[in-house]
C-alpha positions as CSV (number, residue, x, y, z in Angstrom):
1,X,74.3,250.5,1.7
2,X,72.1,247.5,2.2
3,X,69.3,246.1,0.2
4,X,65.9,245.9,1.8
5,X,63.6,242.9,1.7
6,X,59.8,243.0,2.3
7,X,59.4,241.2,5.6
8,X,55.7,241.3,5.8
9,X,54.5,237.8,4.8
10,X,51.1,237.1,3.4
11,X,48.8,236.2,6.3
12,X,45.5,235.1,4.8
13,X,42.2,236.0,6.4
14,X,39.0,234.1,6.2
15,X,36.8,234.7,3.2
16,X,34.3,236.5,5.5
17,X,36.5,237.9,8.3
18,X,39.6,240.1,8.0
19,X,41.6,242.1,10.5
20,X,44.0,245.0,10.0
21,X,47.5,245.1,11.5
22,X,46.5,248.0,13.8
23,X,43.7,246.2,15.6
24,X,45.7,244.3,18.2
25,X,44.2,246.3,21.1
26,X,40.8,246.9,19.5
27,X,37.8,245.9,21.5
28,X,36.3,244.3,18.5
29,X,39.2,241.9,18.2
30,X,38.7,240.7,21.8
31,X,35.0,240.4,21.0
32,X,35.8,238.3,17.9
33,X,38.1,236.1,20.0
34,X,35.3,235.4,22.5
35,X,32.8,234.5,19.7
36,X,35.3,232.2,17.9
37,X,36.0,230.5,21.3
38,X,32.3,230.0,21.8
39,X,32.0,228.6,18.3
40,X,34.6,225.9,18.8
41,X,33.2,225.1,22.3
42,X,29.8,224.5,20.8
43,X,31.1,222.8,17.7
44,X,34.5,221.1,18.4
45,X,35.1,220.1,14.7
46,X,34.5,223.6,13.3
47,X,37.7,224.0,11.3
48,X,36.8,227.5,10.0
49,X,36.3,228.8,13.6
50,X,39.7,227.4,14.7
51,X,41.3,229.0,11.6
52,X,39.9,232.4,12.5
53,X,40.9,231.9,16.1
54,X,44.5,231.4,14.8
55,X,44.2,234.7,12.9
56,X,43.0,236.6,16.0
57,X,45.6,235.1,18.3
58,X,48.3,236.0,15.7
59,X,47.0,239.6,15.6
60,X,47.2,239.7,19.3
61,X,50.8,238.4,19.4
62,X,49.7,235.2,21.1
63,X,52.0,232.9,19.1
64,X,51.6,229.6,20.9
65,X,47.8,230.0,20.9
66,X,47.9,230.8,17.2
67,X,50.0,227.7,16.5
68,X,47.6,225.5,18.5
69,X,44.6,226.9,16.8
70,X,46.0,226.3,13.3
71,X,47.1,222.8,14.3
72,X,43.6,222.1,15.5
73,X,42.3,223.4,12.2
74,X,44.6,221.0,10.4
75,X,43.6,218.0,12.6
76,X,40.1,218.5,11.3
77,X,41.0,219.4,7.7
78,X,44.6,218.4,6.9
79,X,44.6,220.1,3.5
80,X,43.3,223.5,4.8
81,X,45.9,225.4,2.7
82,X,45.3,228.8,4.3
83,X,45.9,227.4,7.7
84,X,49.1,225.7,6.5
85,X,50.2,229.1,5.0
86,X,49.4,231.0,8.2
87,X,51.0,228.5,10.4
88,X,54.2,228.9,8.3
89,X,53.9,232.7,8.8
90,X,53.6,232.3,12.6
91,X,56.5,229.9,12.7
92,X,58.6,232.4,10.7
93,X,57.7,235.3,12.9
94,X,58.7,233.2,15.9
95,X,62.1,232.4,14.4
96,X,61.1,228.7,13.8
97,X,62.3,228.7,10.2
98,X,62.5,225.0,9.6
99,X,59.0,224.5,10.8
100,X,57.8,227.4,8.7
101,X,59.4,225.8,5.6
102,X,57.7,222.4,6.4
103,X,54.3,224.0,6.7
104,X,54.6,226.1,3.6
105,X,55.7,223.2,1.6
106,X,52.7,221.3,2.7
107,X,50.5,224.2,1.6
108,X,52.1,224.0,-1.9
109,X,51.8,220.3,-2.0
110,X,48.0,220.7,-1.3
111,X,47.6,223.5,-3.8
112,X,50.5,223.7,-6.4
113,X,49.2,227.1,-7.8
114,X,49.2,228.7,-4.3
115,X,51.2,231.9,-5.0
116,X,51.1,233.2,-1.4
117,X,52.8,230.1,0.0
118,X,55.6,230.2,-2.6
119,X,56.1,233.9,-1.8
120,X,56.3,233.2,1.9
121,X,58.6,230.3,1.3
122,X,60.9,232.6,-0.6
123,X,61.0,235.0,2.4
124,X,61.8,232.2,4.8
125,X,64.5,230.8,2.6
126,X,66.0,234.3,2.3
127,X,65.9,234.5,6.1
128,X,67.9,231.3,6.2
129,X,70.3,232.7,3.6
130,X,69.4,229.9,1.3
131,X,69.3,232.3,-1.6
132,X,69.1,229.8,-4.6
133,X,66.0,228.3,-3.0
134,X,64.6,231.7,-2.4
135,X,65.2,232.6,-6.1
136,X,63.3,229.5,-7.2
137,X,60.3,230.3,-4.9
138,X,60.1,233.9,-6.0
139,X,60.4,232.9,-9.7
140,X,57.5,230.6,-9.2
141,X,55.4,233.4,-7.8
142,X,56.0,235.6,-10.9
143,X,55.5,232.6,-13.2
144,X,52.1,232.1,-11.7
145,X,51.3,235.8,-11.7
146,X,53.5,237.9,-14.1
147,X,52.0,241.1,-12.6
148,X,53.1,240.3,-9.0
149,X,55.3,243.3,-8.1
150,X,56.4,242.0,-4.7
151,X,57.5,238.8,-6.2
152,X,59.8,240.6,-8.6
153,X,60.9,242.9,-5.9
154,X,62.0,240.2,-3.6
155,X,63.6,238.3,-6.5
156,X,65.7,241.4,-7.1
157,X,66.6,241.6,-3.4
158,X,67.6,238.0,-3.3
159,X,69.8,238.3,-6.5
160,X,71.4,241.3,-4.9
161,X,72.2,239.2,-1.8
162,X,74.0,236.8,-4.2
163,X,75.9,239.7,-5.8
164,X,74.1,238.9,-9.1
165,X,73.6,242.6,-9.8
166,X,72.5,242.4,-13.4
167,X,69.7,239.9,-12.6
168,X,68.8,242.0,-9.6
169,X,68.4,245.1,-11.7
170,X,66.3,243.3,-14.3
171,X,64.0,242.2,-11.5
172,X,63.7,245.7,-10.0
173,X,63.1,247.2,-13.4
174,X,60.2,244.7,-13.9
175,X,58.9,245.7,-10.5
176,X,58.6,249.4,-11.4
177,X,57.1,248.6,-14.8
178,X,54.3,246.8,-12.9
179,X,54.1,249.4,-10.1
180,X,55.7,252.7,-10.9
181,X,55.1,253.9,-7.3
182,X,57.3,251.2,-5.7
183,X,59.8,253.5,-4.0
184,X,61.8,250.7,-2.4
185,X,62.4,249.1,-5.8
186,X,63.9,252.4,-7.0
187,X,66.0,252.7,-3.9
188,X,67.4,249.2,-4.3
189,X,67.9,249.8,-8.0
190,X,70.0,252.8,-7.1
191,X,72.1,250.8,-4.7
192,X,72.7,248.1,-7.3
193,X,73.7,250.6,-9.9
194,X,76.1,252.2,-7.4
195,X,77.7,248.8,-6.7
196,X,78.3,248.6,-10.5
197,X,79.9,252.1,-10.4
198,X,77.1,253.3,-12.7
199,X,76.7,256.5,-10.6
200,X,74.5,258.5,-13.0
201,X,71.9,255.7,-13.2
202,X,72.2,255.3,-9.4
203,X,71.4,259.0,-8.9
204,X,68.4,258.8,-11.2
205,X,67.0,255.9,-9.4
206,X,67.5,257.4,-5.9
207,X,66.0,260.7,-7.0
208,X,62.9,258.8,-8.2
209,X,62.8,257.0,-4.8
210,X,62.9,260.4,-3.0
211,X,60.2,261.8,-5.3
212,X,57.9,259.0,-4.4
213,X,58.8,258.9,-0.7
214,X,60.5,262.3,0.3
215,X,60.4,261.5,4.0
216,X,62.5,258.3,3.7
217,X,66.0,259.3,5.0
218,X,67.9,256.3,3.7
219,X,67.5,257.4,0.0
220,X,68.9,260.8,0.8
221,X,71.8,259.2,2.7
222,X,72.5,256.8,-0.2
223,X,72.4,259.7,-2.7
224,X,74.9,261.6,-0.6
225,X,77.2,258.6,-0.5
226,X,77.0,258.2,-4.3
227,X,77.7,261.9,-5.0
228,X,80.8,261.5,-2.8
229,X,81.8,258.3,-4.7
230,X,81.3,260.0,-8.1
231,X,83.4,263.0,-7.0
232,X,86.2,260.7,-5.9
233,X,86.0,258.7,-9.1
234,X,86.3,261.9,-11.2
235,X,89.3,263.1,-9.1
236,X,91.0,259.8,-9.5
237,X,90.5,259.9,-13.3
238,X,91.8,263.4,-13.4
239,X,95.0,262.4,-11.6
240,X,95.6,259.4,-13.9
241,X,95.5,261.6,-17.0
242,X,98.3,263.9,-15.8
243,X,101.8,263.1,-17.4
């Protein structure tokens, strides 16, 4: 059974313009693209327009165009932290992890309280299997915002990747204290308990995950595996007690 990490990074929209993930083929998205292109044609130093172009290109899966738009934003305004963050996200999604780290670190240097950049940096470090660095990044997110459930969740996942199960469980418990509906946290908590051979606690956690998300097959599967393991453990104990 594997832990799950939240892979959706924080792509920040403009203050005035936002787009949902399901709008890639929406006519309004194409219309927005045309208008932003017109804006930068008429005003070549319009950083906000280039920034929003980057968002639209990213939504449409046009990676290199998104990179170019964010870079143009940063040529005009080098400390445009949202552009630095989003450029890091685009690099990550393109598998360019070192460039993602560089861009996110620049965002943090420009704005040391920037939670989203720390969070995204943690995910990139996790992707590179640099788990201690990921732990530090996720710890910073929850230091800056003690109610940030995704920060604690990914901290728990990262600790689990390091086989630090007690620390992992503590992070998952904090996650569900903040957000009692976080089914993935209960699932991963169940897996962590199972790895510690604490089968009853694992069962309770997975049952809660199923209660919150009954259509998720992996929790049912994990629960079945744990019931089997519990049965084998009991059988083994019974044999050892015989003279």
